[in-house]
All heavy atoms as an XYZ file, in Angstrom:
694
protein
N      22.078    -17.996      8.010
C      20.836    -17.632      7.404
C      19.731    -18.480      8.012
O      19.924    -19.685      8.117
C      20.882    -17.813      5.837
C      19.607    -17.598      5.212
C      22.009    -16.913      5.297
N      18.628    -17.844      8.287
C      17.483    -18.547      8.824
C      16.310    -18.363      7.864
O      15.933    -17.278      7.568
C      17.128    -17.964     10.175
C      15.825    -18.630     10.728
C      18.243    -18.144     11.127
N      15.672    -19.451      7.452
C      14.535    -19.429      6.609
C      13.285    -19.399      7.554
O      12.626    -20.436      7.718
C      14.445    -20.586      5.643
C      13.387    -20.434      4.649
O      12.556    -19.537      4.755
O      13.254    -21.283      3.773
N      13.061    -18.286      8.083
C      12.008    -18.125      9.070
C      10.618    -18.432      8.484
O       9.764    -19.073      9.107
C      11.967    -16.720      9.687
C      10.743    -16.320     10.445
C      10.500    -16.989     11.695
C       9.791    -15.512      9.991
C       9.345    -16.757     12.374
C       8.614    -15.234     10.664
C       8.368    -15.786     11.900
O       7.240    -15.553     12.611
N      10.318    -17.989      7.227
C       9.037    -18.138      6.637
C       8.679    -19.570      6.472
O       7.454    -19.912      6.457
C       9.009    -17.474      5.255
N       9.629    -20.507      6.428
C       9.293    -21.925      6.251
C       9.706    -22.682      7.465
O       9.542    -23.976      7.459
C       9.997    -22.504      5.012
C       9.561    -21.839      3.686
C      10.387    -22.331      2.613
N      10.099    -21.548      1.398
C       9.671    -22.106      0.232
N       9.401    -23.443      0.167
N       9.486    -21.393     -0.784
N      10.224    -22.082      8.496
C      10.694    -22.793      9.627
C       9.585    -23.181     10.598
O       8.457    -22.732     10.524
N       9.940    -23.982     11.557
C       8.988    -24.482     12.576
C       8.564    -23.447     13.576
O       7.582    -23.590     14.269
C       9.502    -25.726     13.212
C      10.701    -25.493     14.082
C      11.146    -26.811     14.703
N      12.287    -26.545     15.589
C      12.855    -27.441     16.254
N      12.427    -28.728     16.217
N      13.893    -27.197     17.089
N       9.362    -22.333     13.690
C       9.036    -21.301     14.662
C       8.110    -20.199     14.068
O       7.746    -19.264     14.799
C      10.318    -20.697     15.183
C      11.159    -21.704     15.971
C      12.328    -22.111     15.336
C      10.756    -22.204     17.150
C      13.102    -23.054     16.017
C      11.466    -23.134     17.820
C      12.706    -23.590     17.225
O      13.434    -24.551     17.909
N       7.769    -20.316     12.820
C       6.912    -19.355     12.157
C       5.536    -19.297     12.864
O       4.857    -20.287     12.998
C       6.739    -19.671     10.726
C       5.663    -18.852      9.957
C       6.235    -17.500      9.562
C       5.266    -16.813      8.631
N       4.672    -15.665      9.269
N       5.134    -18.156     13.264
C       3.777    -17.975     13.946
C       3.421    -16.460     13.877
O       4.271    -15.603     13.705
C       3.821    -18.485     15.366
O       4.616    -17.625     16.219
N       2.194    -16.170     14.083
C       1.752    -14.841     14.161
C       2.378    -14.047     15.356
O       2.755    -12.900     15.200
C       0.233    -14.743     14.267
C      -0.463    -15.199     12.982
C      -1.972    -15.132     13.119
O      -2.537    -15.000     14.218
N      -2.584    -15.325     12.052
N       2.557    -14.749     16.489
C       3.160    -14.092     17.644
C       4.583    -13.821     17.289
O       5.109    -12.710     17.661
C       3.068    -14.981     18.807
C       3.571    -14.403     20.074
C       3.460    -15.366     21.267
N       3.938    -14.802     22.410
C       3.290    -14.734     23.580
N       2.079    -15.231     23.697
N       3.834    -14.168     24.631
N       5.345    -14.750     16.725
C       6.756    -14.475     16.418
C       6.870    -13.377     15.294
O       7.811    -12.562     15.330
C       7.451    -15.764     15.899
C       8.944    -15.608     15.751
S       9.794    -15.096     17.279
C       9.948    -16.651     18.021
N       5.954    -13.295     14.387
C       5.896    -12.194     13.430
C       5.943    -10.787     14.129
O       6.755     -9.919     13.797
C       4.644    -12.217     12.508
C       4.635    -13.277     11.549
O       5.719    -13.999     11.386
O       3.578    -13.532     10.892
N       5.115    -10.697     15.149
C       5.040     -9.472     15.893
C       6.308     -9.158     16.716
O       6.862     -8.121     16.716
C       3.786     -9.460     16.890
C       3.793     -8.211     17.739
C       2.514     -9.535     16.051
N       6.804    -10.202     17.309
C       8.070    -10.088     18.157
C       9.238     -9.672     17.225
O       9.959     -8.702     17.575
C       8.347    -11.401     18.926
C       7.345    -11.615     19.933
C       9.763    -11.344     19.484
C       7.389    -13.070     20.583
N       9.398    -10.302     16.123
C      10.511     -9.957     15.240
C      10.293     -8.622     14.622
O      11.242     -7.841     14.465
C      10.668    -11.027     14.102
C      11.089    -12.377     14.584
C      11.049    -13.373     13.459
C      12.487    -12.368     15.170
N       9.063     -8.345     14.203
C       8.854     -6.966     13.588
C       9.065     -5.822     14.595
O       9.531     -4.794     14.232
N       8.701     -6.018     15.809
C       8.843     -5.004     16.837
C      10.237     -4.777     17.357
O      10.678     -3.750     17.744
C       7.913     -5.319     18.077
N      11.008     -5.843     17.298
C      12.410     -5.818     17.847
C      13.485     -5.639     16.800
O      14.675     -5.459     17.185
C      12.694     -7.057     18.676
O      12.651     -8.258     17.840
N      13.124     -5.545     15.570
C      14.109     -5.355     14.519
C      14.677     -3.958     14.584
O      14.085     -3.075     15.062
C      13.435     -5.539     13.090
N      15.958     -3.839     14.051
C      16.567     -2.502     14.032
C      16.286     -1.837     12.685
O      16.286     -0.662     12.590
C      18.099     -2.639     14.250
C      18.443     -2.967     15.655
C      19.891     -3.133     15.932
N      20.720     -2.432     15.077
C      22.011     -2.709     14.961
N      22.647     -3.646     15.679
N      22.819     -2.020     14.110
N      16.038     -2.662     11.719
C      15.716     -2.203     10.326
C      14.972     -3.297      9.585
O      15.260     -4.440      9.715
C      17.036     -1.819      9.592
C      16.801     -1.126      8.339
C      16.480      0.239      8.291
C      16.933     -1.739      7.114
C      16.234      0.947      7.105
C      16.761     -1.069      5.915
C      16.385      0.234      5.901
N      14.032     -2.899      8.800
C      13.213     -3.959      8.071
C      13.269     -3.642      6.568
O      13.101     -2.491      6.149
C      11.753     -3.861      8.523
C      10.848     -4.828      7.813
C      10.815     -6.204      8.173
C      10.053     -4.418      6.763
C      10.011     -7.085      7.527
C       9.206     -5.243      6.104
C       9.180     -6.633      6.475
N      13.590     -4.700      5.805
C      13.546     -4.595      4.304
C      12.490     -5.613      3.877
O      12.530     -6.737      4.224
C      14.899     -4.932      3.649
C      14.783     -4.930      2.178
C      15.957     -4.030      4.127
N      11.534     -5.101      3.165
C      10.422     -5.993      2.713
C       9.674     -5.487      1.501
O      10.082     -4.542      0.891
N       8.544     -6.150      1.293
C       7.713     -5.797      0.179
C       6.360     -5.239      0.734
O       6.149     -5.272      1.997
C       7.430     -6.931     -0.768
C       8.735     -7.356     -1.449
C       6.802     -8.127     -0.048
N       5.454     -4.904     -0.180
C       4.149     -4.324      0.316
C       3.160     -5.387      0.670
O       2.062     -5.425      0.123
C       3.649     -3.453     -0.830
O       3.480     -4.252     -2.051
C       4.516     -2.289     -1.112
N       3.560     -6.183      1.609
C       2.655     -7.250      2.165
C       2.113     -6.747      3.436
O       2.587     -5.719      3.999
C       3.355     -8.553      2.251
O       4.330     -8.496      3.369
N       1.221     -7.504      4.018
C       0.717     -7.163      5.398
C       1.794     -7.106      6.454
O       1.647     -6.255      7.313
N       2.839     -7.874      6.287
C       3.854     -7.880      7.313
C       4.577     -6.542      7.399
O       5.109     -6.170      8.441
C       4.956     -9.013      7.042
C       5.984     -9.190      8.019
C       5.461     -9.513      9.423
C       6.992    -10.212      7.561
N       4.630     -5.773      6.304
C       5.374     -4.494      6.374
C       4.753     -3.493      7.288
O       5.391     -2.562      7.672
C       5.398     -3.872      4.952
S       3.922     -3.142      4.302
N       3.542     -3.683      7.742
C       2.903     -2.823      8.617
C       3.390     -3.025     10.069
O       3.184     -2.083     10.909
C       1.327     -2.956      8.534
C       0.802     -2.677      7.190
N       0.671     -1.422      6.730
C       0.394     -3.558      6.234
C       0.240     -1.505      5.451
N       0.065     -2.782      5.182
N       3.858     -4.142     10.439
C       4.282     -4.429     11.804
C       5.480     -3.596     12.184
O       5.404     -2.885     13.249
C       4.645     -5.893     11.957
C       3.363     -6.830     12.237
C       3.843     -8.258     12.210
C       2.812     -6.491     13.574
N       6.576     -3.633     11.495
C       7.809     -2.856     12.021
C       7.519     -1.356     12.061
O       7.876     -0.732     13.059
C       8.837     -3.157     10.967
C       8.451     -4.441     10.242
C       6.909     -4.423     10.300
N       6.801     -0.859     11.056
C       6.599      0.630     11.127
C       5.676      1.000     12.225
O       5.758      2.051     12.795
C       6.077      1.083      9.770
O       6.165      2.472      9.689
C       4.690      0.710      9.503
N       4.806      0.107     12.642
C       3.897      0.406     13.745
C       4.680      0.532     15.034
O       4.320      1.359     15.909
C       2.887     -0.831     13.947
O       2.063     -0.877     12.815
C       2.010     -0.635     15.177
N       5.871     -0.186     15.170
C       6.655     -0.078     16.351
C       7.849      0.872     16.186
O       8.785      0.936     16.996
C       7.148     -1.491     16.744
C       6.137     -2.373     17.169
C       5.493     -3.318     16.283
C       5.658     -2.343     18.432
C       4.444     -4.139     16.702
C       4.614     -3.162     18.846
C       4.028     -4.105     17.979
N       7.773      1.715     15.096
C       8.842      2.643     14.919
C      10.143      2.165     14.323
O      11.133      2.837     14.352
N      10.120      0.963     13.807
C      11.303      0.411     13.148
C      11.380      1.029     11.642
O      10.431      0.911     10.931
C      11.145     -1.104     13.052
C      12.327     -1.701     12.235
C      11.147     -1.756     14.508
N      12.522      1.585     11.336
C      12.724      2.102     10.016
C      12.562      1.018      8.924
O      13.059     -0.132      9.197
C      14.121      2.726     10.012
C      14.555      2.775     11.388
C      13.710      1.801     12.175
N      11.927      1.290      7.884
C      11.628      0.336      6.803
C      12.141      0.772      5.440
O      12.094      1.976      5.107
C      10.155      0.069      6.673
S       9.483     -0.645      8.211
N      12.524     -0.142      4.633
C      12.734     -0.008      3.185
C      11.799     -0.934      2.523
O      11.988     -2.174      2.704
C      14.217     -0.273      2.833
C      14.519     -0.294      1.278
C      14.205      1.083      0.684
C      15.868     -0.817      0.992
N      10.905     -0.430      1.731
C       9.896     -1.294      1.132
C      10.064     -1.229     -0.365
O      10.167     -0.125     -0.969
C       8.480     -0.793      1.523
C       8.189     -0.757      3.053
C       6.922     -0.085      3.343
C       8.257     -2.195      3.592
N      10.147     -2.352     -0.970
C      10.450     -2.471     -2.423
C       9.222     -2.808     -3.219
O       8.210     -3.305     -2.628
C      11.539     -3.536     -2.654
O      10.959     -4.880     -2.304
C      12.792     -3.264     -1.841
N       9.258     -2.522     -4.516
C       8.101     -2.763     -5.333
C       6.888     -2.067     -4.910
O       5.768     -2.596     -4.976
C       7.874     -4.283     -5.599
C       8.994     -4.897     -6.432
O       9.559     -4.259     -7.293
N       9.277     -6.209     -6.200
N       7.014     -0.897     -4.383
C       5.841     -0.169     -3.872
C       4.927      0.310     -5.025
O       5.365      1.056     -5.886
C       6.400      1.097     -3.103
C       5.394      1.732     -2.252
C       4.699      2.827     -2.617
C       4.891      1.368     -1.015
N       3.828      3.191     -1.578
C       3.887      2.249     -0.587
C       5.208      0.348     -0.026
C       3.218      2.243      0.697
C       4.564      0.262      1.067
C       3.582      1.234      1.535
N       3.677     -0.099     -4.962
C       2.747      0.336     -5.989
C       1.425      0.887     -5.403
O       0.551      1.225     -6.108
C       2.297     -0.850     -6.920
C       3.548     -1.323     -7.708
C       1.788     -2.030     -6.152
N       1.445      0.919     -4.054
C       0.166      1.348     -3.368
C      -0.098      2.808     -3.685
O       0.748      3.694     -3.479
C       0.286      1.111     -1.892
O      -0.909      1.648     -1.236
N      -1.321      3.061     -4.105
C      -1.759      4.493     -4.342
C      -2.441      4.971     -3.012
O      -2.679      6.177     -2.894
C      -2.699      4.503     -5.492
C      -2.013      4.382     -6.793
O      -0.766      4.588     -6.893
N      -2.741      3.859     -7.710
N      -2.834      4.076     -2.172
C      -3.615      4.489     -0.959
C      -2.766      4.472      0.298
O      -3.092      5.130      1.223
C      -4.766      3.566     -0.778
O      -4.490      2.256     -0.675
N      -1.716      3.655      0.399
C      -0.941      3.516      1.582
C       0.328      4.407      1.515
O       1.142      4.097      0.634
C      -0.579      2.081      1.847
C      -1.747      1.198      2.117
C      -1.307     -0.323      2.255
C      -2.502      1.522      3.412
N       0.480      5.387      2.337
C       1.670      6.181      2.260
C       2.810      5.557      3.002
O       2.662      4.563      3.683
C       1.205      7.446      3.045
C       0.302      6.937      4.101
C      -0.454      5.739      3.325
N       3.996      6.046      2.756
C       5.147      5.679      3.588
C       4.878      6.350      4.928
O       4.468      7.520      5.036
C       6.471      6.213      2.937
C       7.641      5.939      3.899
C       6.628      5.580      1.571
N       5.007      5.589      6.013
C       4.486      6.031      7.266
C       5.231      7.116      7.985
O       4.719      7.912      8.659
C       4.345      4.796      8.167
C       3.315      3.857      7.628
C       3.663      2.775      6.953
C       1.958      4.152      7.871
C       2.685      1.897      6.452
C       1.004      3.285      7.305
C       1.352      2.249      6.616
O       0.433      1.371      6.108
N       6.560      7.055      7.960
C       7.320      8.032      8.819
C       8.485      8.566      7.936
O       8.845      8.069      6.911
C       7.850      7.427     10.035
O       9.038      6.672      9.852
N       9.161      9.546      8.501
C      10.254     10.139      7.789
C      11.460      9.215      7.764
O      12.422      9.438      7.035
C      10.644     11.477      8.413
C      11.125     11.363      9.810
C      11.253     12.768     10.412
N      11.424     12.679     11.807
C      12.538     13.037     12.432
N      13.572     13.477     11.741
N      12.615     12.849     13.748
N      11.384      8.113      8.566
C      12.505      7.135      8.565
C      12.258      6.019      7.547
O      13.194      5.168      7.327
C      12.621      6.507      9.945
C      12.837      7.551     11.053
N      14.010      8.283     11.089
C      12.046      7.992     12.016
C      13.945      9.146     12.105
N      12.733      9.010     12.706
N      11.086      5.914      6.979
C      10.764      4.907      6.014
C      11.151      5.329      4.586
O      11.064      6.512      4.278
C       9.331      4.506      6.088
C       8.862      3.941      7.400
O       9.731      3.358      8.094
O       7.699      4.003      7.706
N      11.524      4.463      3.754
C      11.889      4.619      2.383
C      11.142      3.604      1.550
O      10.909      2.561      2.011
C      13.387      4.622      2.192
C      14.227      5.652      3.004
C      13.887      7.036      2.486
N      14.683      8.019      3.211
C      14.203      8.767      4.159
N      12.989      8.588      4.534
N      15.001      9.669      4.836
N      10.969      3.958      0.279
C      10.408      2.950     -0.598
C      11.039      3.039     -1.971
O      11.559      4.080     -2.327
C       8.860      3.103     -0.688
C       8.415      4.335     -1.435
C       8.029      4.227     -2.778
C       8.372      5.537     -0.871
C       7.676      5.307     -3.506
C       7.981      6.648     -1.549
C       7.517      6.554     -2.858
N      11.060      1.868     -2.628
C      11.533      1.819     -4.045
C      10.294      1.434     -4.874
O       9.713      0.350     -4.705
C      12.545      0.747     -4.127
C      13.879      0.965     -3.410
C      14.772     -0.296     -3.467
C      14.621      2.145     -3.915
N       9.819      2.347     -5.709
C       8.545      2.110     -6.444
C       8.783      0.985     -7.534
O       9.905      0.902     -8.126
C       8.218      3.435     -7.100
C       9.495      4.178     -7.120
C      10.378      3.652     -5.964
N       7.743      0.272     -7.754
C       7.798     -0.713     -8.856
C       7.654      0.051    -10.133
O       6.918      1.023    -10.267
C       6.654     -1.666     -8.651
C       6.598     -2.762     -9.701
C       5.509     -3.729     -9.402
C       5.648     -4.940    -10.311
N       5.036     -6.117     -9.749
N       8.394     -0.313    -11.188
C       8.287      0.309    -12.464
C       6.969     -0.133    -13.105
O       6.718     -1.338    -13.210
C       9.507     -0.055    -13.344
C      10.868      0.440    -12.816
C      12.004     -0.027    -13.708
C      10.828      1.919    -12.634
N       6.198      0.844    -13.560
C       4.972      0.514    -14.217
C       5.046      0.810    -15.761
O       5.763      1.732    -16.113
C       3.860      1.401    -13.625
C       3.625      1.296    -12.154
C       2.543      2.258    -11.702
C       3.249     -0.107    -11.801
N       4.374      0.029    -16.476
C       4.415      0.188    -17.988
C       3.066      0.622    -18.466
O       2.045      0.338    -17.891
C       4.741     -1.085    -18.605
C       6.158     -1.562    -18.390
C       6.508     -2.791    -19.247
N       7.788     -3.173    -18.984
C       8.941     -2.647    -19.616
N       8.757     -1.723    -20.495
N      10.105     -3.039    -19.295
N       3.107      1.364    -19.549
C       1.837      1.821    -20.239
C       1.385      0.641    -21.092
O       1.909      0.472    -22.189
C       2.137      3.110    -21.052
C       0.854      3.624    -21.621
C       1.058      4.864    -22.387
N       1.722      5.933    -21.610
C       1.145      6.682    -20.615
N      -0.076      6.461    -20.269
N       1.841      7.573    -20.040
N       0.495     -0.129    -20.568
C       0.008     -1.353    -21.325
C       0.976     -2.423    -21.359
O       2.126     -2.197    -20.850
N       0.585     -3.605    -21.837
C       1.438     -4.787    -21.877
C       2.575     -4.471    -22.843
O       2.436     -4.291    -24.045
C       0.668     -5.960    -22.304
N       3.842     -4.522    -22.359
C       4.969     -4.310    -23.224
C       5.273     -2.909    -23.597
O       6.154     -2.693    -24.437
N       4.491     -1.970    -23.040
C       4.616     -0.556    -23.380
C       5.861      0.055    -22.714
O       6.507     -0.641    -21.939
N       6.126      1.389    -22.938
C       7.207      1.992    -22.307
C       6.918      2.198    -20.787
O       5.839      2.237    -20.322
C       7.272      3.387    -22.963
C       5.926      3.630    -23.418
C       5.288      2.274    -23.737
N       8.104      2.195    -20.084
C       8.010      2.376    -18.587
C       7.584      3.851    -18.310
O       8.062      4.796    -18.963
C       9.428      2.062    -17.936
C       9.380      2.573    -16.476
C       9.745      0.633    -18.122
N       6.618      4.053    -17.417
C       6.165      5.352    -17.044
C       7.254      6.125    -16.285
O       7.918      5.506    -15.471
C       4.884      5.265    -16.168
C       3.621      4.645    -16.736
C       2.557      4.545    -15.652
C       3.120      5.460    -17.956
N       7.358      7.385    -16.589
C       8.228      8.245    -15.784
C       7.593      8.412    -14.409
O       6.395      8.146    -14.221
C       8.409      9.591    -16.426
O       7.196     10.292    -16.352
N       8.338      8.854    -13.406
C       7.798      9.086    -12.108
C       6.659     10.200    -12.136
O       5.703     10.092    -11.380
C       8.849      9.408    -11.026
C       9.679      8.210    -10.744
C      11.079      8.266    -10.958
C       9.155      7.044    -10.199
C      11.851      7.087    -10.666
C       9.920      5.906     -9.911
C      11.235      6.009    -10.159
N       6.879     11.171    -12.967
C       5.814     12.221    -13.044
C       4.540     11.547    -13.608
O       3.421     11.877    -13.095
C       6.334     13.303    -14.041
N       4.649     10.663    -14.571
C       3.446     10.000    -15.057
C       2.843      9.034    -13.994
O       1.625      8.912    -13.805
C       3.760      9.189    -16.350
C       4.106     10.032    -17.516
C       4.646      9.121    -18.683
O       5.580      8.369    -18.515
O       4.009      9.330    -19.818
N       3.697      8.351    -13.333
C       3.366      7.389    -12.277
C       2.562      8.041    -11.170
O       1.621      7.527    -10.633
C       4.661      6.724    -11.789
C       4.369      5.488    -10.899
C       4.171      4.244    -11.340
C       4.554      5.391     -9.484
N       4.062      3.359    -10.241
C       4.270      4.115     -9.118
C       4.715      6.360     -8.464
C       4.320      3.623     -7.827
C       4.717      5.915     -7.163
C       4.559      4.584     -6.846
N       2.965      9.262    -10.826
C       2.305      9.969     -9.735
C       1.189     10.900    -10.193
O       0.525     11.507     -9.356
C       3.377     10.844     -8.991
C       4.442      9.947     -8.288
C       5.529     10.858     -7.777
C       3.861      9.089     -7.203
N       0.937     10.940    -11.508
C      -0.149     11.841    -12.063
C      -1.516     11.330    -11.705
O      -1.686     10.192    -11.311
C       0.055     11.954    -13.507
O      -0.311     10.766    -14.188
N      -2.458     12.170    -11.719
C      -3.842     11.921    -11.334
C      -4.455     10.726    -12.018
O      -5.005      9.922    -11.398
C      -4.653     13.203    -11.589
C      -5.952     13.192    -10.832
C      -5.724     13.538     -9.360
N      -7.023     13.400     -8.665
C      -7.099     13.140     -7.474
N      -6.038     12.915     -6.711
N      -8.259     13.011     -6.852
N      -4.399     10.621    -13.401
C      -5.150      9.491    -14.031
C      -4.587      8.144    -13.533
O      -5.297      7.249    -13.474
C      -4.870      9.767    -15.518
C      -4.507     11.134    -15.650
C      -3.893     11.541    -14.341
N      -3.278      8.030    -13.316
C      -2.671      6.764    -12.949
C      -3.023      6.465    -11.518
O      -3.311      5.318    -11.223
C      -1.148      6.814    -13.128
C      -0.553      5.545    -12.611
C      -0.839      6.986    -14.649
N      -3.025      7.427    -10.636
C      -3.319      7.202     -9.224
C      -4.772      7.002     -8.826
O      -5.010      6.492     -7.826
C      -2.685      8.308     -8.422
C      -1.216      8.380     -8.413
C      -0.658      9.413     -7.455
N      -1.004      9.219     -6.110
C      -0.366      8.468     -5.190
N       0.690      7.742     -5.657
N      -0.756      8.323     -3.969
N      -5.644      7.369     -9.697
C      -7.066      7.219     -9.430
C      -7.536      5.785     -9.683
O      -7.011      4.998    -10.332
C      -7.939      8.159    -10.252
C      -7.831      9.598     -9.743
O      -7.369      9.729     -8.569
O      -8.161     10.556    -10.517
């Protein structure tokens, strides 16, 4: 196991090299998730909440973050999550 994020080799250049040369990327909806998909690397993105950023290719998958109606309210169904008032 390599803790790249805290290691001495962490750099913007290495971010690009690793993102471009990966066979598969598992990550979250951070800026780094845009690198692998830019180079055609299939991605699995977790806690996806973006209403404006689509999944980029047919090889990418996402696991949506569960959203609640208000603090402590019930979890929204996917139909509610994708409905117009929530997405606007």
